Structure formats: structure tokens, C-alpha cells
C-alpha positions in Angstrom: 12.6 -34.5 -87.0 8.9 -34.7 -87.6 6.8 -34.6 -90.7 5.6 -31.1 -89.8 9.3 -30.0 -90.1 9.5 -31.3 -93.7 8.4 -30.0 -97.0 8.6 -31.6 -100.5 11.8 -30.5 -102.0 13.7 -30.2 -98.7 17.2 -31.7 -98.7 18.1 -33.8 -95.7 20.7 -36.4 -94.6 19.6 -40.0 -94.1 21.5 -42.0 -91.5 22.3 -44.9 -93.9 24.4 -42.6 -96.0 25.1 -39.6 -93.8 27.2 -37.7 -96.3 24.8 -38.1 -99.2 22.1 -35.5 -99.4 18.6 -36.9 -100.0 15.5 -35.0 -101.2 12.0 -35.3 -99.7 9.8 -36.3 -102.6 6.6 -37.3 -100.9 4.9 -36.7 -97.6 1.8 -38.7 -96.9 -0.3 -40.4 -94.1 2.0 -43.4 -94.2 5.3 -41.5 -93.9 7.8 -39.8 -96.3 9.7 -40.8 -99.3 13.3 -39.7 -100.0 15.5 -39.8 -103.1 19.3 -39.7 -103.2 20.8 -36.9 -105.2 21.5 -38.0 -108.7 19.8 -41.4 -108.3 16.4 -42.8 -109.3 16.3 -44.9 -106.2 13.7 -44.0 -103.5 13.7 -44.7 -99.8 10.1 -45.3 -98.6 9.0 -44.6 -95.1 12.3 -44.2 -93.4 12.2 -43.7 -89.6 12.0 -40.0 -88.9 14.7 -40.5 -86.3 17.1 -41.4 -89.2 16.5 -38.1 -91.0 18.6 -35.0 -90.1 18.2 -31.5 -91.6 21.0 -30.0 -93.6 22.0 -26.8 -92.0 22.4 -24.1 -94.7 25.3 -21.9 -93.7 27.6 -19.6 -95.7 30.3 -22.3 -95.6 27.9 -25.0 -96.9 26.7 -22.7 -99.8 30.3 -21.8 -100.8 31.4 -25.5 -100.7 28.5 -26.4 -103.0 29.2 -24.0 -105.8 27.6 -20.7 -104.6 29.7 -17.6 -105.0 29.8 -14.7 -102.5 29.0 -11.3 -104.1 29.5 -8.0 -102.4 26.6 -5.6 -103.0 27.0 -1.9 -102.5 24.6 0.2 -100.4 23.4 1.9 -103.7 22.6 -1.5 -105.3 20.7 -2.7 -102.2 18.7 0.6 -102.1 17.7 0.2 -105.7 16.4 -3.3 -105.2 13.9 -2.3 -102.5 10.3 -1.5 -103.6 
């Protein structure tokens, strides 16, 4: 993963704790900084090879508190501008 693939606020996995999401908090000339979810600790300049994207799938969203809502055709039609 390269710095051009990252944006501040992205959630990624860092290889030292592969099941703990980390957030990109800074991108600079010297590298990136990450922060573990719910912690104040930062990871400064990790190897980009150790950062993996979190694939956002329906299953991932449902497992993390999102709810699936069926929307009728009429509701969708009313939302378009």
C-alpha cells in the first residue's frame, strides 16, 4: 500500500495487531502516522508494507453495528434530485 492510496481518516490494519483497526491521522513527507481505535497511542512512520486496507463489505458493516434497511422503489425515487 502506498501513501497515494491513503487519506487521513482511513481505517487500516497494521501488521503488529492485525485484528485491531488503526486510523490514518497524518500523512507527510516522512511517512504516515496511525492511531489504534480507542487509544491515544500513535504509530509513527510504520513500513507501508505493514499496512493493509480494510475491505468494507456488507458483512463487515453488519458485524460492526450497521443495520440493513430495505428501501422501496418509491422511497428511492423520491430521494433523487
